[in-house]
C-alpha positions in Angstrom: 8.8 20.9 -10.7 9.7 22.8 -7.6 13.2 22.2 -6.2 14.2 22.5 -2.5 17.2 22.0 -0.4 16.4 21.3 3.2 19.0 24.0 4.3 16.8 26.6 2.6 13.6 25.6 4.4 12.3 25.9 7.9 11.9 22.7 9.9 8.1 22.7 9.6 8.4 23.2 5.9 10.7 20.2 5.6 8.3 18.2 7.8 5.3 19.0 5.7 7.1 18.0 2.5 8.1 14.6 4.0 4.6 14.0 5.3 3.0 14.8 2.0 5.4 12.9 -0.3 6.3 9.9 1.8 2.8 8.5 2.2 0.7 6.6 3.0 2.7 5.6 6.1 1.7 2.6 8.4 1.1 3.6 11.9 2.9 2.1 14.9 0.8 2.4 18.0 3.6 2.0 20.5 2.9 1.0 24.1 5.7 1.4 26.6 6.0 1.6 30.4 8.1 3.9 32.5 10.6 2.7 35.1 8.0 3.8 37.6 5.3 1.6 36.1 3.3 4.3 34.2 1.7 3.2 31.0 2.4 5.2 27.8 0.6 4.9 24.5 1.4 6.9 21.4 1.2 6.6 17.6 4.1 7.0 15.2 3.8 7.1 11.4 7.5 7.0 10.6 7.4 3.2 10.9 8.0 0.0 8.9 9.3 -3.6 8.9 12.9 -4.3 7.8 13.6 -8.0 8.1 12.1 -11.4 9.0 15.1 -13.4 10.3 15.1 -12.1 12.9 11.9 -10.1 12.5 12.9 -6.4 12.9 10.7 -3.3 12.9 11.7 0.3 13.4 9.9 3.5 14.2 10.9 7.1 15.1 10.0 8.7 18.4 11.6 11.9 17.2 12.4 14.9 19.4 9.6 17.4 19.9 9.7 20.1 17.3 9.2 23.1 19.6 11.9 22.5 22.2 13.9 19.3 21.1 12.9 17.4 24.2 12.5 13.7 24.2 9.1 12.1 24.2 8.0 9.6 26.9 8.2 6.7 24.4 11.9 7.4 23.8 12.7 7.8 27.5 10.7 4.6 28.4 12.5 2.6 25.7 15.9 3.8 26.9 15.0 2.8 30.5 13.2 -0.5 29.9 14.2 -1.7 26.4 10.7 -3.0 25.7 7.5 -2.0 23.8 4.5 -3.4 22.1 3.5 -2.2 18.6 -0.1 -2.4 17.5 -1.6 -2.0 14.0 -4.1 0.8 13.7 -7.5 -0.1 12.1 -10.3 2.2 10.9 -12.5 1.3 13.9 -10.0 2.8 16.4 -8.5 5.7 14.4 -10.3 8.4 16.4 -9.1 6.9 19.7 -5.6 6.8 18.3 -5.8 10.5 17.5 -6.7 11.1 21.2 -3.6 9.1 22.2 -1.4 11.4 20.1 -2.2 14.4 22.2 0.7 15.6 24.5 -0.2 14.7 28.1 2.0 15.0 31.1 4.5 12.2 31.8 2.4 10.8 34.6 -0.8 10.5 32.5 -1.8 7.1 31.2 -2.9 7.4 27.5 -4.9 4.2 27.8 -7.2 6.0 30.1 -7.3 9.2 27.9 -8.0 7.3 24.7 -10.4 4.7 26.1 -8.4 1.9 24.7 -8.1 -1.3 26.8 -4.8 -2.5 28.2 -4.2 -6.2 28.4 -1.1 -8.1 29.7 1.7 -9.1 27.4 3.3 -12.5 27.6 7.0 -11.6 27.3 7.4 -7.9 28.0 6.0 -5.5 30.6 4.3 -2.9 28.4 0.6 -3.6 27.9 -1.1 -4.6 24.6 -4.1 -2.8 23.1 -7.0 -5.2 23.1 -8.8 -3.3 20.3 -6.0 -3.9 17.8 -6.2 -7.2 15.9 -2.4 -7.2 15.3 0.0 -6.8 18.1 3.8 -7.5 18.4 5.8 -7.7 21.6 9.3 -6.2 21.0 12.6 -5.6 22.6 14.8 -2.7 21.7 17.9 -3.7 19.8 19.3 -0.2 19.3 18.3 3.4 19.4 20.0 5.5 16.7 19.8 9.3 17.1 20.4 11.8 14.3 20.8 15.4 15.5 19.9 17.2 18.7 17.6 19.9 17.5 13.8 20.1 17.3 12.2 17.3 15.2 15.6 15.4 15.0 15.1 11.7 14.3 15.5 8.9 16.9 15.3 5.5 15.2 14.1 2.7 17.6 15.2 -0.6 16.0 13.3 -3.4 17.6 13.2 -7.2 17.4 9.8 -8.9 17.4 9.5 -11.4 20.2 5.9 -12.5 19.8 3.0 -11.9 17.4 -0.6 -11.7 18.4 -3.0 -11.9 15.4 -6.8 -12.2 15.4 -7.7 -15.5 13.8 -10.5 -14.0 11.7 -8.1 -11.8 9.7 -6.8 -14.6 7.4 -7.9 -15.6 3.9 -6.1 -18.6 2.4 -3.3 -18.2 5.0 -2.7 -14.5 4.3 -3.8 -11.5 6.3 -6.7 -10.1 4.3 -6.4 -6.3 3.8 -10.1 -6.0 3.7 -10.6 -7.8 7.0 -7.8 -6.0 8.9 -8.9 -2.6 7.5 -5.7 -0.7 8.3 -5.4 3.0 8.2 -2.3 5.0 7.2 -1.1 8.5 7.7 -1.0 11.1 5.0 -0.2 14.9 5.3 -2.0 17.3 7.6 -5.2 15.8 9.1 -5.5 13.2 6.3 -5.5 9.5 6.7 -5.8 6.7 4.1 -8.1 3.6 4.6 -6.1 0.8 3.0 -9.0 -1.5 2.4 -10.8 1.0 0.2 -7.9 1.2 -2.3 -6.7 -2.4 -2.4 -5.6 -3.8 -5.8 -3.3 -6.6 -6.9 -0.1 -6.5 -8.9 1.3 -9.8 -10.0 4.9 -10.2 -8.7 7.4 -11.5 -11.3 9.1 -13.8 -8.8 10.1 -17.0 -10.5 9.1 -15.8 -13.9 11.2 -15.1 -17.0 9.4 -11.9 -18.0 9.9 -10.5 -21.4 10.4 -7.0 -20.0 9.5 -3.6 -21.4 12.1 -3.8 -24.2 10.6 -6.9 -25.8 7.0 -5.5 -26.1 6.3 -5.0 -29.8 7.1 -1.5 -30.9 3.5 -0.6 -32.0 2.3 -1.4 -28.5 5.1 0.6 -26.7 4.5 3.6 -28.9 0.7 3.6 -28.6 -0.9 6.7 -27.1 -3.6 4.5 -25.5 -1.6 2.4 -23.1 -0.3 3.9 -19.8 3.1 3.0 -18.2 1.2 0.6 -15.9 -0.4 -1.1 -18.9 3.0 -1.6 -20.5 4.3 -2.9 -17.2 1.6 -5.6 -17.3 2.6 -6.6 -20.8 6.2 -6.7 -19.8 5.4 -9.0 -16.9 4.4 -11.7 -19.3 6.7 -14.6 -20.2 5.6 -14.7 -23.8 3.0 -13.5 -26.2 1.0 -15.1 -29.1 2.4 -15.4 -32.6 0.5 -14.1 -35.7 -1.2 -17.4 -36.4 -2.5 -17.7 -32.8 -3.8 -14.1 -32.9 -5.7 -14.8 -36.1 -7.2 -18.0 -34.7 -8.2 -16.2 -31.5 -9.8 -13.3 -33.3 -11.8 -15.7 -35.6 -13.1 -17.4 -32.4 -14.1 -14.0 -31.1 -16.0 -13.3 -34.3 -17.7 -16.7 -34.3 -18.6 -16.6 -30.6 -22.3 -15.9 -29.8 -22.8 -13.2 -27.2 -26.2 -12.2 -25.8 -27.5 -8.8 -26.8 -24.5 -8.1 -29.0 -24.5 -5.1 -31.4 -21.7 -4.2 -33.8 -21.8 -0.4 -34.1 -19.8 2.4 -32.6 -22.5 3.4 -30.1 -22.6 -0.2 -28.8 -18.8 -0.2 -28.5 -18.9 2.9 -26.4 -21.6 1.4 -24.2 -19.5 -1.8 -23.7 -16.6 0.4 -22.8 -18.6 2.2 -20.1 -19.8 -1.2 -18.8 -16.3 -2.6 -18.7 -17.3 -5.4 -21.1 -14.0 -5.9 -22.9 -15.0 -9.1 -24.7 -17.9 -7.4 -26.4 -15.6 -4.4 -27.0 -13.2 -6.5 -28.9 -15.8 -8.3 -31.0 -17.4 -5.0 -31.9 -14.0 -3.4 -32.7 -13.3 -6.3 -35.1 -16.8 -6.5 -36.7 -17.3 -2.8 -37.2 -14.3 -3.1 -39.6 -13.6 0.6 -40.0 -9.9 0.3 -39.7 -10.1 2.0 -36.3 -7.1 0.6 -34.5 -7.8 2.8 -31.5 -10.9 0.7 -30.7 -8.8 -2.5 -30.6 -6.3 -0.8 -28.3 -9.1 0.4 -26.0 -10.4 -3.2 -25.9 -7.0 -4.4 -25.0 -6.6 -1.8 -22.3 -10.0 -2.8 -20.8 -8.8 -6.4 -20.8 -5.7 -5.4 -19.0 -7.8 -3.6 -16.4 -9.6 -6.9 -15.8 -6.3 -8.9 -15.7 -7.2 -10.9 -18.8 -3.8 -11.0 -20.4 -4.9 -13.4 -23.2 -7.5 -11.0 -24.5 -5.2 -8.1 -24.0 -2.3 -9.5 -26.0 -4.5 -10.8 -28.8 -6.4 -7.5 -29.2 -3.1 -5.5 -29.0 -1.3 -7.6 -31.5 -4.2 -7.7 -34.0 -3.8 -4.0 -34.5 -0.8 -4.7 -36.8 -3.0 -7.0 -38.9 -5.8 -4.6 -39.9 
């Protein structure tokens, strides 16, 4: 690994490391208004939510890197104590990039970006019509850290009102594929969240066995990744030997269309992600190849079928 202390690097070098390693970052499209009534709109990717009672979000309108001056967002927040924060979706990302350009203080970024201002209910700054998720906020506190270029200013805000498009929900939860958020990476790179969505079962309310209780032959296998072992550890129990033998016998007896029990077929099932046929082939080939059983278990894990995964993994000790 490479090792750095910030004191040994230039500010741009430190900034690039943060942008590359602390990512992807959600984007706060912050709308403010000056004391003279001029709209301002700017995106900030040092942003997140930090509580729900009361709902608190924070973002960083840091000082400009070149001359340490304050940005319009900072000045407006200090003067008016209000803002609206919008989620940034893929359909508006190019317009958001336009809004990030440095315009004079008297320039309205709504006009420059082509985004549509609409009235808020509780605060003076405008909302962005194109965003499906908007939150009206009041400034609780502005924390400043340093007075040099790129020094952080942390705007801590309380959410006063949510505005959420009703077609974003699936089973009462905002659907990541429907909202289609984008996040900031390093350089000119963004991440489209919907393209990389996957699920990880939370252990809330479960008495998980944990990594240490996974059988040793599974923990020491070269086939399973750390994520695979994490899935095993997230279980509350695993089958005993009798249950494993009964399960494997059912797999052997089960009729499967177009099934073949040879190594070429096994490899084809692996390519096709057909873990049930993989397991049956691994058992019936009967060449004492434990690796094939582990590969079948790994494929079952990929498909979140923990029953198949555990039985295949535990059967390795019985052959």
